[in-house]
TIMIGU-825491 format. One record per residue: residue number from 1; residue in three letters; x, y, z of N, C-alpha, C in turn. Coordinates in steps of 0.001 Angstrom, whole numbers. Example, Ala and Ser with C-alpha at 12.3 -4.5 7.8 and 13.67 -1.06 7.14 Angstrom:
BEGIN
<rec 1,"ALA",<13190,-5690,7800>,<12300,-4500,7800>,<13200,-3300,7800>>,
<rec 2,"SER",<12850,-2250,7080>,<13670,-1060,7140>,<12900,30,7870>>,
//
This chain:
BEGIN
<rec 1,"GLY",<86674,123504,104660>,<86023,124113,104660>,<87576,125805,104791>>,
<rec 2,"GLU",<88472,125372,104761>,<89775,126041,104816>,<90335,126297,103587>>,
<rec 3,"ALA",<89773,125765,102536>,<90531,126331,101530>,<89586,126596,100316>>,
<rec 4,"ASP",<89860,127327,99492>,<88824,127614,98163>,<89320,126611,97193>>,
<rec 5,"ALA",<90366,126091,96866>,<90697,125032,95953>,<91877,124477,96476>>,
<rec 6,"GLY",<92472,123433,95396>,<93085,122496,95966>,<93395,121336,94451>>,
<rec 7,"PHE",<94677,120922,94571>,<95063,119750,93373>,<95038,118280,94171>>,
<rec 8,"VAL",<94495,117531,93349>,<94722,116246,94213>,<94785,115235,92812>>,
<rec 9,"TYR",<95273,113996,93094>,<95597,113263,91740>,<94001,112553,91769>>,
<rec 10,"ARG",<93576,112156,90700>,<92758,111445,90132>,<92282,110361,91289>>,
<rec 11,"SER",<93037,109968,91578>,<93287,108153,92385>,<92963,108603,93808>>,
<rec 12,"ASP",<93205,109966,94125>,<92942,110359,95574>,<91325,110443,96121>>,
<rec 13,"VAL",<90632,110512,95172>,<89271,110969,95180>,<88419,109295,95164>>,
<rec 14,"THR",<87402,109246,96138>,<87486,108237,96188>,<85643,108162,95576>>,
<rec 15,"PRO",<85207,106939,95114>,<84075,107126,94077>,<83011,108041,94755>>,
<rec 16,"ASP",<82734,107854,95995>,<81342,108655,96981>,<81473,110247,96869>>,
<rec 17,"ARG",<82547,110930,96652>,<83048,112224,96557>,<83534,112871,95484>>,
<rec 18,"VAL",<83276,111906,93839>,<83722,112300,92970>,<82769,113567,92433>>,
<rec 19,"ASP",<81327,113057,92714>,<80016,114617,92198>,<80477,115525,93068>>,
<rec 20,"GLN",<80849,115576,94059>,<81482,116892,94435>,<83214,117922,94050>>,
<rec 21,"LEU",<83091,117324,93193>,<84264,117913,92603>,<84100,118776,91564>>,
<rec 22,"GLN",<84819,119504,91174>,<84995,119907,89826>,<86030,119531,89316>>,
<rec 23,"GLN",<86115,118831,87874>,<88014,118833,87850>,<87912,119520,86422>>,
<rec 24,"ILE",<89174,120276,86471>,<90072,121136,85439>,<90997,120296,84922>>,
<rec 25,"PRO",<90990,120278,83824>,<92136,119777,83030>,<93283,120408,83053>>,
<rec 26,"ILE",<94337,119719,83273>,<95700,120406,83330>,<96720,120434,81860>>,
<rec 27,"PRO",<97020,121400,81065>,<97879,121435,79946>,<99127,120571,80094>>,
<rec 28,"ASP",<98975,119669,79006>,<100240,118452,79373>,<101709,119134,79980>>,
<rec 29,"PRO",<101886,120389,79101>,<103284,120924,79571>,<103301,121187,81015>>,
<rec 30,"TYR",<102011,121432,81793>,<102314,121554,83289>,<101729,121111,83897>>,
<rec 31,"ASN",<101593,119658,83438>,<101174,118251,84392>,<101954,117173,84590>>,
<rec 32,"VAL",<102058,117315,85829>,<103394,116391,86318>,<102537,115091,86688>>,
<rec 33,"LEU",<102821,114009,85609>,<102125,112734,86302>,<103120,111811,86827>>,
<rec 34,"ALA",<102325,110943,88019>,<103229,110057,88807>,<103039,108727,88347>>,
<rec 35,"THR",<104092,108187,88462>,<104258,106964,87436>,<104852,105711,89333>>,
<rec 36,"TYR",<103833,104778,89524>,<104043,103764,90469>,<104492,102576,89770>>,
<rec 37,"MET",<105820,102222,90083>,<106313,100792,89549>,<105724,99701,90528>>,
<rec 38,"ALA",<105698,98263,90372>,<105221,97250,91129>,<106387,96136,90163>>,
<rec 39,"GLY",<107078,95483,90997>,<107596,94312,90594>,<107825,93233,91947>>,
<rec 40,"ILE",<108413,92600,91739>,<109235,91346,92718>,<110219,91332,93120>>,
<rec 41,"PRO",<110512,91390,94070>,<111936,91410,94813>,<112731,90194,94293>>,
<rec 42,"SER",<113793,90366,93961>,<114836,89289,93887>,<114951,87856,94874>>,
<rec 43,"VAL",<114616,88418,95909>,<114986,87546,97148>,<113297,87365,97941>>,
<rec 44,"THR",<112992,86405,98077>,<111099,86923,98733>,<110925,85330,98983>>,
<rec 45,"SER",<110279,84996,99966>,<110155,83821,100538>,<108383,83497,100117>>,
<rec 46,"GLN",<108120,84401,99262>,<106830,83918,98936>,<106321,84298,97212>>,
<rec 47,"ALA",<107502,83540,96112>,<107539,84384,95388>,<106741,83851,94122>>,
<rec 48,"GLY",<105742,82682,94656>,<104739,81976,93914>,<103350,82985,94218>>,
<rec 49,"LEU",<103453,83305,95379>,<102036,84360,95820>,<102636,85737,95096>>,
<rec 50,"ALA",<103570,86388,95185>,<103969,87319,94426>,<103896,87487,93022>>,
<rec 51,"ARG",<104232,86402,92536>,<103665,86232,90800>,<102185,86203,90644>>,
<rec 52,"GLU",<101729,85553,91638>,<99952,85826,91369>,<99374,87164,91569>>,
<rec 53,"PHE",<100174,87569,92533>,<99595,89363,92486>,<99971,89957,91515>>,
<rec 54,"MET",<101084,89635,90630>,<101275,90441,90032>,<100175,90238,88488>>,
<rec 55,"ASP",<99957,88815,88095>,<99103,88417,87434>,<97835,89007,87587>>,
<rec 56,"PHE",<97616,89018,88563>,<96418,90112,88899>,<96013,91269,88860>>,
<rec 57,"LEU",<97303,91958,89198>,<97389,93415,88976>,<97265,93711,87385>>,
<rec 58,"LEU",<98070,93336,86357>,<98107,93279,85288>,<97078,92446,84263>>,
<rec 59,"GLY",<96279,91776,84878>,<95109,91014,84351>,<93584,91947,84511>>,
<rec 60,"ALA",<92465,91643,83416>,<91788,92574,83297>,<91128,92632,84757>>,
<rec 61,"GLU",<90925,92091,85568>,<90179,92569,86721>,<90899,93424,88108>>,
<rec 62,"GLY",<92258,93133,87563>,<93358,94438,88469>,<93029,95667,88112>>,
<rec 63,"GLN",<93173,95526,86547>,<93274,96949,85389>,<91444,97504,85882>>,
<rec 64,"ARG",<90630,96551,86017>,<89179,97368,85958>,<89164,98000,87539>>,
<rec 65,"ILE",<89743,97050,88540>,<89932,97910,90093>,<90359,99226,90096>>,
<rec 66,"LEU",<91752,98960,89376>,<92672,100546,89363>,<92067,101493,88480>>,
<rec 67,"GLY",<91452,100828,87511>,<90548,101882,86881>,<89190,103034,87509>>,
<rec 68,"ARG",<88835,101790,88214>,<87834,102389,89112>,<88109,103764,90393>>,
<rec 69,"TRP",<89406,103541,90499>,<90309,104160,91580>,<90928,105439,90640>>,
<rec 70,"GLY",<90638,105727,89471>,<91532,106337,89002>,<92866,106328,88045>>,
<rec 71,"PHE",<93425,105353,88292>,<94850,104936,88084>,<94609,104675,86518>>,
<rec 72,"GLU",<95557,104877,85419>,<95632,104749,84226>,<95872,102943,83829>>,
<rec 73,"PRO",<95805,102361,82948>,<96369,101342,82786>,<97538,101182,82927>>,
<rec 74,"ILE",<97758,99898,83221>,<99357,99374,83490>,<99905,98998,82136>>,
<rec 75,"GLY",<101436,99131,81721>,<101539,98811,80457>,<102089,97686,80771>>,
<rec 76,"ALA",<103075,96781,79613>,<103187,95461,79707>,<104451,95510,80740>>,
<rec 77,"PRO",<104781,94499,81701>,<105987,94274,82551>,<107335,94384,81847>>,
<rec 78,"GLU",<108296,95043,82078>,<109860,95036,81608>,<110362,93931,82047>>,
<rec 79,"PRO",<111361,93271,80877>,<111651,92087,81212>,<112699,92109,82112>>,
//
Protein backbone atom coordinates (compact mmCIF):
# COMPACT_ATOMS: atom_id res chain seq x y z
CA GLY A 1 0.00 0.00 0.00
CA GLU A 2 2.96 2.38 -0.17
CA ALA A 3 3.32 2.63 -3.96
CA ASP A 4 0.92 3.35 -6.78
CA ALA A 5 2.85 1.26 -9.31
CA GLY A 6 5.94 -0.84 -9.73
CA PHE A 7 7.79 -3.03 -12.20
CA VAL A 8 8.54 -6.70 -11.62
CA TYR A 9 9.67 -9.58 -13.77
CA ARG A 10 6.87 -11.92 -14.81
CA SER A 11 8.74 -14.70 -13.01
CA ASP A 12 8.46 -12.75 -9.73
CA VAL A 13 4.67 -12.95 -9.72
CA THR A 14 3.29 -16.04 -8.03
CA PRO A 15 0.26 -17.73 -9.63
CA ASP A 16 -1.92 -16.84 -6.63
CA ARG A 17 -1.32 -13.09 -7.22
CA VAL A 18 -1.38 -12.82 -11.02
CA ASP A 19 -5.08 -11.90 -11.10
CA GLN A 20 -4.42 -8.96 -8.76
CA LEU A 21 -2.03 -7.25 -11.17
CA GLN A 22 -2.36 -5.39 -14.43
CA GLN A 23 0.21 -6.28 -17.06
CA ILE A 24 1.38 -3.43 -19.28
CA PRO A 25 3.58 -4.49 -22.21
CA ILE A 26 6.86 -2.57 -22.52
CA PRO A 27 7.90 -1.77 -26.10
CA ASP A 28 10.94 -3.80 -27.19
CA PRO A 29 13.30 -0.80 -27.51
CA TYR A 30 12.76 0.00 -23.82
CA ASN A 31 12.43 -3.49 -22.41
CA VAL A 32 15.37 -5.00 -20.54
CA LEU A 33 15.43 -8.78 -20.70
CA ALA A 34 17.16 -10.82 -18.00
CA THR A 35 19.04 -13.91 -19.07
CA TYR A 36 19.72 -16.64 -16.54
CA MET A 37 22.46 -19.09 -17.36
CA ALA A 38 22.63 -22.73 -16.28
CA GLY A 39 25.61 -24.98 -16.49
CA ILE A 40 27.69 -27.66 -14.85
CA PRO A 41 31.01 -26.72 -13.25
CA SER A 42 34.01 -28.37 -14.87
CA VAL A 43 35.05 -29.67 -11.45
CA THR A 44 32.27 -31.25 -9.41
CA SER A 45 31.88 -34.28 -7.18
CA GLN A 46 28.31 -34.78 -8.43
CA ALA A 47 28.69 -34.68 -12.22
CA GLY A 48 26.04 -37.35 -12.81
CA LEU A 49 23.48 -35.63 -10.61
CA ALA A 50 24.28 -32.28 -12.23
CA ARG A 51 23.73 -33.79 -15.71
CA GLU A 52 20.41 -35.29 -14.55
CA PHE A 53 19.29 -31.88 -13.33
CA MET A 54 20.31 -30.17 -16.57
CA ASP A 55 18.48 -32.82 -18.58
CA PHE A 56 15.38 -32.26 -16.44
CA LEU A 57 15.67 -28.47 -16.76
CA LEU A 58 15.90 -28.67 -20.55
CA GLY A 59 13.23 -31.37 -20.86
CA ALA A 60 9.50 -30.99 -21.30
CA GLU A 61 8.63 -31.18 -17.59
CA GLY A 62 11.30 -28.66 -16.57
CA GLN A 63 10.21 -26.29 -19.32
CA ARG A 64 6.57 -26.64 -18.23
CA ILE A 65 7.46 -25.76 -14.64
CA LEU A 66 9.57 -22.78 -15.71
CA GLY A 67 6.77 -21.58 -17.99
CA ARG A 68 4.27 -21.82 -15.13
CA TRP A 69 6.45 -19.38 -13.20
CA GLY A 70 6.74 -16.90 -16.09
CA PHE A 71 10.07 -17.91 -17.59
CA GLU A 72 10.55 -18.08 -21.34
CA PRO A 73 11.65 -21.41 -22.89
CA ILE A 74 15.31 -22.34 -22.62
CA GLY A 75 17.30 -22.60 -25.81
CA ALA A 76 19.55 -25.51 -26.67
CA PRO A 77 22.68 -25.78 -24.54
CA GLU A 78 25.87 -24.37 -26.00
CA PRO A 79 28.64 -26.88 -26.82
